[in-house]
C-alpha positions as CSV (number, residue, x, y, z in Angstrom):
1,X,43.0,78.5,76.2
2,X,46.5,77.1,76.3
3,X,48.1,75.6,79.4
4,X,51.2,73.3,80.3
5,X,51.0,70.0,78.0
6,X,52.7,67.2,78.8
7,X,53.8,65.9,75.4
8,X,54.2,62.4,75.2
9,X,57.4,60.9,73.5
10,X,55.9,60.6,70.0
11,X,55.2,64.2,70.2
12,X,58.4,65.2,71.3
13,X,60.2,63.0,68.8
14,X,58.4,64.6,66.2
15,X,59.1,68.1,67.4
16,X,62.7,66.5,67.3
17,X,63.0,65.4,63.8
18,X,61.2,68.7,62.8
19,X,63.9,70.8,64.6
20,X,66.6,68.6,63.6
21,X,66.0,69.0,59.8
22,X,65.3,72.4,60.3
23,X,63.0,72.2,56.9
24,X,61.0,75.5,55.7
25,X,57.6,75.4,56.1
26,X,56.9,75.9,52.2
27,X,58.8,72.6,51.1
28,X,56.2,70.2,52.9
29,X,53.6,68.8,51.1
30,X,49.9,67.5,52.6
31,X,51.3,64.2,51.5
32,X,54.5,64.5,53.3
33,X,52.9,66.0,56.4
34,X,50.8,62.9,56.8
35,X,53.7,60.5,56.0
36,X,55.9,62.1,58.8
37,X,52.8,62.0,61.3
38,X,51.6,58.4,60.3
39,X,48.1,59.4,59.7
40,X,45.7,57.5,57.5
41,X,42.9,58.5,55.4
42,X,41.4,62.2,54.6
43,X,41.2,65.1,56.7
44,X,38.0,67.3,55.9
45,X,39.4,70.7,54.8
46,X,36.0,72.0,56.9
47,X,35.9,69.9,60.1
48,X,32.0,69.9,60.7
49,X,33.1,69.0,64.5
50,X,35.0,72.5,64.6
51,X,32.8,75.2,63.5
52,X,33.7,78.6,62.8
53,X,32.9,81.2,64.9
54,X,31.9,78.6,68.1
55,X,35.7,77.5,68.9
56,X,35.5,74.0,70.7
57,X,38.6,73.4,72.6
58,X,37.2,70.0,73.4
59,X,36.3,68.4,69.8
60,X,38.1,65.3,68.8
61,X,41.1,65.5,66.8
62,X,41.1,62.9,63.4
63,X,42.1,59.6,65.0
64,X,45.2,59.2,63.1
65,X,46.8,62.5,64.2
66,X,45.6,62.1,67.9
67,X,47.3,58.7,67.5
68,X,50.5,60.2,66.0
69,X,50.6,63.2,68.5
70,X,49.6,61.4,71.9
71,X,46.8,63.9,72.1
72,X,42.7,63.8,71.2
73,X,41.1,67.3,71.4
74,X,41.7,70.3,69.3
75,X,42.8,72.4,72.1
76,X,45.7,70.0,73.3
77,X,46.8,70.3,69.6
78,X,46.8,74.2,70.1
79,X,48.8,73.8,73.1
80,X,51.4,71.6,71.3
81,X,51.5,74.4,68.6
82,X,52.4,76.7,71.2
83,X,54.8,74.6,72.8
84,X,56.3,73.9,69.5
85,X,56.5,77.5,68.5
86,X,58.7,78.2,71.8
87,X,61.2,75.1,70.8
88,X,61.1,76.2,67.1
89,X,62.2,79.6,68.2
90,X,64.6,78.2,70.5
91,X,66.5,75.5,68.5
92,X,66.7,77.5,65.3
93,X,68.3,80.5,66.5
94,X,72.0,80.8,67.4
95,X,71.7,78.9,70.9
96,X,72.2,82.4,72.8
97,X,69.6,83.0,75.5
98,X,70.4,86.5,75.4
99,X,69.4,86.8,71.7
100,X,66.2,87.2,70.4
101,X,64.5,84.2,68.8
102,X,65.8,84.1,65.0
103,X,64.9,82.4,61.5
104,X,61.1,82.8,62.0
105,X,60.6,81.4,58.6
106,X,60.9,78.0,59.6
107,X,58.1,76.3,60.8
108,X,57.3,72.5,61.5
109,X,54.4,69.9,60.6
110,X,52.8,70.5,63.6
111,X,51.4,74.0,62.8
112,X,50.6,72.4,59.0
113,X,48.5,69.9,61.0
114,X,46.8,72.5,62.8
115,X,46.1,74.2,59.1
116,X,44.9,70.9,57.8
117,X,42.4,70.9,60.7
118,X,41.5,74.3,60.5
119,X,41.0,74.2,56.8
120,X,42.7,77.7,56.2
121,X,45.9,79.0,57.3
122,X,48.0,82.1,56.7
123,X,51.5,82.2,58.2
124,X,53.5,85.5,57.9
125,X,56.8,86.4,59.5
126,X,57.6,90.1,60.0
127,X,53.7,90.7,59.6
128,X,53.7,94.5,58.7
129,X,50.3,95.5,60.8
130,X,48.5,98.3,59.8
131,X,45.7,98.8,62.3
132,X,44.3,101.8,64.1
133,X,45.9,100.9,67.1
134,X,49.4,99.8,66.2
135,X,51.5,100.1,63.0
136,X,54.9,98.0,62.5
137,X,56.3,94.7,62.1
138,X,55.2,92.1,64.4
139,X,57.3,89.0,64.6
140,X,55.3,85.9,63.6
141,X,51.5,85.7,63.1
142,X,49.2,82.8,62.4
143,X,45.7,83.4,61.0
144,X,43.8,80.0,61.4
145,X,40.7,81.4,59.4
146,X,38.2,79.2,61.3
147,X,38.8,79.4,64.8
148,X,41.5,82.0,65.8
149,X,44.8,84.3,65.2
150,X,47.9,83.5,66.9
151,X,50.4,86.6,67.3
152,X,54.0,85.6,68.5
153,X,56.6,87.9,69.7
154,X,60.2,87.1,70.5
155,X,62.1,89.0,73.0
156,X,64.9,89.2,75.5
157,X,64.4,86.9,78.2
158,X,64.1,89.5,81.2
159,X,62.0,92.1,79.1
160,X,59.0,89.4,78.2
161,X,56.4,91.3,80.6
162,X,57.7,94.9,79.3
163,X,56.4,93.9,76.0
164,X,52.8,93.0,77.0
165,X,51.2,96.3,76.0
166,X,53.0,96.1,72.4
167,X,51.6,92.4,72.1
168,X,48.2,93.7,73.0
169,X,48.1,96.6,70.3
170,X,49.5,94.0,68.0
171,X,46.8,91.4,68.5
172,X,44.0,93.9,67.8
173,X,45.7,95.5,65.0
174,X,46.1,92.0,63.3
175,X,42.2,91.5,63.9
176,X,41.6,94.8,62.4
177,X,43.5,93.7,59.2
178,X,41.7,90.0,59.3
179,X,38.5,91.5,59.2
180,X,39.4,93.8,56.5
181,X,41.4,91.4,54.1
182,X,39.9,88.2,55.4
183,X,36.0,88.8,56.0
184,X,35.8,91.4,53.6
185,X,34.6,94.0,56.2
186,X,35.1,97.8,56.1
187,X,36.7,99.4,58.9
188,X,35.3,99.9,62.1
189,X,32.4,97.8,60.8
190,X,31.4,95.0,63.7
191,X,33.0,91.8,63.5
192,X,29.8,89.9,63.8
193,X,30.3,85.9,64.2
194,X,33.7,86.4,64.2
195,X,33.7,88.4,67.5
196,X,32.9,85.1,69.3
197,X,36.8,83.7,68.1
198,X,39.5,84.7,70.5
199,X,42.9,85.7,69.7
200,X,45.9,84.2,71.6
201,X,49.1,86.1,72.0
202,X,52.1,85.0,72.8
203,X,55.5,86.2,74.4
204,X,58.5,84.0,73.7
205,X,62.1,84.2,74.7
206,X,62.5,80.7,73.1
207,X,62.6,78.8,76.8
208,X,60.0,80.9,78.4
209,X,56.4,82.4,77.0
210,X,53.4,83.7,78.3
211,X,50.1,83.3,76.9
212,X,47.5,86.0,76.5
213,X,43.9,85.8,75.2
214,X,42.1,88.9,73.4
215,X,38.3,88.8,74.2
216,X,36.9,90.7,71.3
217,X,33.6,91.2,72.6
218,X,35.1,92.9,76.1
219,X,37.9,94.3,74.0
220,X,39.7,93.1,76.8
221,X,43.3,91.2,76.6
222,X,44.2,88.9,79.6
223,X,47.0,87.0,80.7
224,X,46.1,83.3,80.6
225,X,49.1,81.4,81.3
226,X,52.8,80.8,81.0
227,X,55.3,78.2,81.1
228,X,59.0,77.0,80.9
229,X,60.2,74.8,78.1
230,X,62.6,72.4,79.4
231,X,65.8,72.3,77.1
232,X,65.8,68.5,76.1
233,X,67.3,68.6,72.6
234,X,70.3,70.6,71.1
235,X,71.1,70.8,67.4
236,X,74.7,71.0,67.8
237,X,76.8,69.5,71.1
238,X,77.1,71.9,73.9
239,X,80.7,73.0,75.3
240,X,81.6,71.0,78.9
241,X,81.3,73.3,82.0
242,X,83.7,72.9,84.8
243,X,81.9,72.2,88.2
244,X,84.2,72.5,91.3
245,X,83.3,70.8,94.6
246,X,85.3,71.4,97.5
247,X,85.4,68.8,100.1
248,X,84.5,66.3,97.6
249,X,85.9,63.3,99.3
250,X,83.4,63.7,102.3
251,X,79.9,62.7,102.8
252,X,78.4,65.6,100.8
253,X,80.5,65.5,98.1
254,X,80.3,61.8,97.8
255,X,76.2,62.1,97.3
256,X,76.9,65.1,95.1
257,X,79.5,64.2,92.6
258,X,76.9,61.5,91.0
259,X,74.5,63.4,90.7
260,X,76.1,66.1,88.8
261,X,77.5,63.7,86.3
262,X,74.3,62.5,85.5
263,X,72.8,65.7,84.8
264,X,70.9,66.9,87.7
265,X,72.5,70.2,88.3
266,X,72.9,71.8,84.6
267,X,70.5,69.4,82.4
268,X,70.4,66.5,80.8
269,X,72.4,67.7,77.9
270,X,74.8,69.4,79.4
271,X,78.7,67.9,79.6
272,X,80.4,68.4,82.7
273,X,84.0,68.6,84.0
274,X,84.5,67.8,87.6
275,X,87.1,69.5,89.7
276,X,87.2,67.5,93.3
277,X,89.1,69.4,95.9
278,X,90.1,68.1,99.2
279,X,92.7,68.4,101.7
280,X,96.1,66.3,101.4
281,X,95.1,63.6,104.2
282,X,91.7,63.0,102.0
283,X,93.5,62.7,99.0
284,X,93.2,58.6,98.8
285,X,89.8,58.9,99.3
286,X,89.2,61.5,96.7
287,X,91.0,59.5,94.1
288,X,88.5,56.6,95.2
289,X,85.9,58.9,94.5
290,X,87.6,59.7,91.2
291,X,87.6,56.0,90.3
292,X,84.0,55.2,90.9
293,X,82.9,58.1,88.6
294,X,84.9,56.8,86.1
295,X,83.7,53.3,86.3
296,X,80.1,54.9,86.3
297,X,80.5,55.7,82.6
298,X,78.2,58.7,82.9
299,X,78.0,59.9,79.4
300,X,77.7,63.5,80.4
301,X,80.8,63.2,82.5
302,X,84.0,64.5,80.1
303,X,86.3,64.4,82.8
304,X,87.3,63.9,86.7
305,X,90.2,66.0,87.8
306,X,91.5,66.0,91.4
307,X,93.4,68.7,93.6
308,X,94.7,69.4,97.0
309,X,95.4,73.1,95.5
310,X,92.5,75.4,95.9
311,X,94.4,77.7,93.4
312,X,94.7,75.0,90.5
313,X,91.0,73.4,91.1
314,X,89.4,76.8,90.6
315,X,90.9,77.4,87.5
316,X,88.2,77.9,84.5
317,X,84.9,76.9,86.6
318,X,82.0,78.1,86.0
319,X,80.1,76.7,89.1
320,X,81.8,76.3,92.6
321,X,79.8,74.4,95.2
322,X,82.0,75.1,98.6
323,X,81.1,71.9,100.8
324,X,84.3,71.8,102.7
325,X,84.9,73.6,105.8
326,X,86.1,73.2,109.3
327,X,84.1,71.2,111.0
328,X,83.1,71.9,114.5
329,X,84.5,69.0,117.3
330,X,84.1,68.3,120.8
331,X,84.7,71.1,123.2
332,X,84.9,73.8,120.8
333,X,82.9,77.1,120.3
334,X,80.9,78.4,117.7
335,X,83.7,81.4,117.2
336,X,86.7,78.8,117.2
337,X,85.1,77.0,114.0
338,X,84.2,80.6,112.6
339,X,87.8,81.8,112.9
340,X,89.4,78.5,111.0
341,X,86.3,79.1,108.6
342,X,87.7,82.6,107.8
343,X,91.0,81.5,107.1
344,X,89.7,78.5,104.5
345,X,87.3,80.9,102.9
346,X,89.6,83.7,102.5
347,X,91.8,81.7,100.7
348,X,89.0,80.1,98.3
349,X,87.9,83.5,97.7
350,X,91.1,84.7,96.5
351,X,91.7,81.6,94.4
352,X,88.0,81.9,92.5
353,X,88.4,85.4,92.0
354,X,91.8,84.8,90.2
355,X,90.9,81.7,88.3
356,X,87.3,80.8,88.3
357,X,85.5,81.6,84.8
358,X,83.7,84.8,84.4
359,X,80.4,84.8,85.5
360,X,81.2,82.0,87.9
361,X,78.4,80.7,89.9
362,X,79.1,80.0,93.7
363,X,76.6,78.4,96.6
364,X,78.3,77.6,99.9
365,X,76.9,74.5,101.8
366,X,79.5,74.4,104.8
367,X,78.1,75.8,107.6
368,X,77.4,78.3,109.1
369,X,76.4,78.8,105.5
370,X,75.6,82.3,105.5
371,X,78.8,83.4,107.4
372,X,80.9,81.7,105.1
373,X,79.1,83.2,102.0
374,X,79.7,86.3,103.3
375,X,83.3,85.9,104.4
376,X,83.7,84.8,100.7
377,X,82.0,87.7,99.5
378,X,84.2,90.2,101.4
379,X,87.3,88.3,99.9
380,X,86.3,88.5,96.6
381,X,85.3,91.8,95.7
382,X,86.2,90.9,91.8
383,X,83.2,88.6,92.0
384,X,79.6,90.1,91.6
385,X,77.6,89.9,95.0
386,X,75.0,88.5,93.0
387,X,76.9,85.5,92.0
388,X,77.3,84.2,95.6
389,X,74.8,82.4,97.3
390,X,74.0,80.1,99.9
391,X,72.2,76.9,100.3
392,X,68.5,77.1,102.3
393,X,67.3,75.0,99.4
394,X,67.6,72.4,101.7
395,X,65.3,73.6,104.3
396,X,62.8,74.7,101.4
397,X,62.7,71.2,100.5
398,X,62.1,70.0,104.1
399,X,59.1,71.9,104.5
400,X,57.7,71.2,101.2
401,X,58.0,67.4,102.1
402,X,56.4,68.3,105.5
403,X,53.1,69.3,103.9
404,X,53.6,66.6,101.1
405,X,53.3,64.2,103.7
406,X,50.8,66.3,106.2
407,X,48.3,66.7,102.9
408,X,48.9,63.2,101.0
409,X,49.9,64.9,98.0
410,X,52.9,64.5,95.8
411,X,55.6,67.1,96.6
412,X,55.3,68.4,93.0
413,X,51.7,70.0,94.1
414,X,53.1,71.9,96.9
415,X,54.4,75.3,95.7
416,X,55.9,78.5,97.0
417,X,57.1,78.0,100.7
418,X,59.6,80.4,102.0
419,X,62.7,79.8,103.9
420,X,63.3,83.5,106.1
421,X,66.8,84.0,107.4
422,X,69.9,81.5,108.3
423,X,70.3,78.0,107.5
424,X,70.4,77.0,111.1
425,X,67.5,76.5,113.8
426,X,66.9,80.6,113.8
427,X,65.4,79.9,110.0
428,X,61.7,80.8,109.6
429,X,59.6,78.3,107.4
430,X,56.8,80.3,105.8
431,X,53.9,78.7,104.3
432,X,51.3,81.8,103.9
433,X,52.0,82.4,100.6
434,X,52.4,78.5,99.4
435,X,49.6,76.2,97.7
436,X,48.8,72.5,97.5
437,X,46.9,71.8,94.2
438,X,46.4,75.5,93.8
439,X,44.6,75.7,97.1
440,X,46.5,77.7,100.0
441,X,48.4,75.4,102.4
442,X,46.8,76.5,105.5
443,X,43.2,75.6,104.1
444,X,44.7,72.0,102.7
445,X,46.5,71.4,105.9
446,X,43.2,72.9,107.9
447,X,45.6,72.7,111.3
448,X,47.1,75.7,112.1
449,X,48.2,74.7,115.2
450,X,50.6,72.2,113.8
451,X,51.8,74.6,111.0
452,X,52.6,77.2,113.5
453,X,54.1,74.8,116.3
454,X,55.3,71.2,115.1
455,X,55.8,72.2,111.1
456,X,58.1,74.6,112.0
457,X,60.1,73.0,114.7
458,X,60.5,69.8,112.4
459,X,62.0,72.0,109.9
460,X,64.3,74.1,111.8
461,X,65.7,70.7,113.6
462,X,65.5,68.5,110.6
463,X,69.4,68.0,110.3
464,X,69.9,67.2,113.9
465,X,66.9,64.4,114.0
466,X,68.6,62.8,111.0
467,X,72.0,62.9,112.8
468,X,70.4,61.2,115.7
469,X,68.5,58.7,113.7
470,X,71.2,57.6,111.4
471,X,74.6,58.9,112.9
472,X,75.7,60.6,110.1
473,X,74.4,63.9,108.7
474,X,72.1,64.4,105.9
475,X,74.3,64.1,102.6
476,X,71.8,62.7,100.3
477,X,69.3,65.4,100.7
478,X,71.8,68.0,101.0
479,X,73.3,67.0,97.7
480,X,70.1,67.0,95.9
481,X,69.3,70.4,97.0
482,X,72.5,71.5,95.9
483,X,71.2,70.3,92.6
484,X,68.1,71.9,92.9
485,X,69.4,75.3,93.8
486,X,71.9,75.6,91.0
487,X,69.6,74.0,88.3
488,X,66.9,76.8,89.0
489,X,69.6,79.3,89.3
490,X,71.1,78.4,85.8
491,X,68.0,77.0,83.9
492,X,65.5,79.3,85.8
493,X,62.3,78.6,87.9
494,X,59.2,77.3,86.5
495,X,56.7,80.0,85.6
496,X,54.7,81.4,88.6
497,X,57.0,79.4,91.0
498,X,59.8,80.3,93.6
499,X,62.2,79.0,95.5
500,X,64.4,79.7,98.7
501,X,67.8,80.9,98.3
502,X,70.4,82.3,100.5
503,X,71.7,85.6,98.8
504,X,72.8,89.0,99.1
505,X,70.2,91.6,100.4
506,X,69.8,94.3,98.7
507,X,67.3,95.8,102.0
508,X,64.4,93.9,100.7
509,X,62.1,93.1,103.6
510,X,64.2,95.2,105.8
511,X,67.0,93.1,106.1
512,X,70.4,95.2,106.1
513,X,71.9,95.4,102.6
514,X,75.2,93.3,102.1
515,X,73.7,90.3,104.5
516,X,73.5,86.9,103.4
517,X,69.9,86.1,103.8
518,X,67.2,83.7,102.7
519,X,64.4,85.1,100.6
520,X,61.9,83.6,98.2
521,X,63.5,84.0,94.6
522,X,62.6,83.7,91.1
523,X,65.5,82.7,88.5
524,X,65.5,83.7,84.7
525,X,68.4,84.0,82.5
526,X,71.0,82.5,84.6
527,X,69.7,85.5,87.4
528,X,68.1,85.4,90.4
529,X,65.4,88.1,92.0
530,X,63.9,88.9,95.1
531,X,60.0,88.0,95.3
532,X,58.3,91.1,96.7
533,X,55.3,91.4,98.6
534,X,55.6,88.2,100.5
535,X,56.1,89.6,103.8
């Protein structure tokens, strides 16, 4: 019943007004709700188009309410209510993701609007369940008398699915009590017409939530959908995060700096302080980059500091993007390049271990990226291995782009491709688990010969093709991919989707533990986990 809804600007603005004022549910009258929603005329208490026991999510909303919220149907309103619940749980808490959502007594006029449509609503925080299948406190229950019951449980982000059984038992217990208290039925008496009315369960961390539906006729609880709520608003200013970019005077650094300053990496509400590092011969160019960033007047950019000392540059940084490295020159062997990079990455590893903020997240971009990440890891034992990664998101995005062009669909419709291995010509782009608009990629492309040959070589050799075409490396796409890599790592991957990251192997898929290898990963709560079963 519930699915991801693209809420209009008006709807988000309404939620923002509610959350910023943090007004208790009981303080809103019906008149004040109408004023806030800019509705006119009466809303029938018992909407004839929305009958009890025959829930119709396509029934049209009252025109005034539909205009105010930018939606038109009852089902869309319930989706918006679900999204608002997750937003409310996040913004009225203490803004710490690792804490359970708090202040459950606060509720917005969106739920009041749903109450008007439903005709009757009971809202209870810390609801005491006394059903036969579960007893105890349930975080949050909404009883929409004419069509549904919504049960919400707030949990720690990493533990959501572990509590699905608890939620299912709570949903059934709430129904039992609803039958007894609202419908005046005896214990174990059949639900009658109410058996046609579903119950909705929500497991929420405040930023991610999962929907379940209980079918009373089959007595079956099924997971229906999930979504991640972008953090578009904040109740109080956030502290700036320090981002280190090495090799910042180079091509990739020049493309990356404005993206980070504009919020592409850490979100549209996260202030940043840039630490730009390069070698002394590039100091003038580095100062030029700083001047341009200041002249651009980015609202999120708190300060720009330039350095030629890695120890000073690493001080207090929360994210480190390792773009700098020794470039391979004509006549040099790969082993010569690697020997010089060992020296560079040893010193940078030591500086980060000693001076970076606790929990610093590192992404290595300079080639050979996997090897450089391994060198850094081995020389920074104080930094957790899971905090050191290398960039294969560029290859991932290249694969997405190829499938998008081949199928004539937007790149956002292409999901779950995989890059296995190294960021090099030996990588393997894998589409066997990916989809285009929900259809398997192989079916959507309908050309296995292309997927098994030209597609693979195009992705593997795309960097060389760009150098040949423009005489310079792929700096713009690399910078964009770095932002994608860090953003998903820090803010989480969308529900049901994965991305490719070079991470330290735990032995999954037969790769030797300790090697830096590109896997499909999901991210939540600032942590990544390897997707299993995709071989």
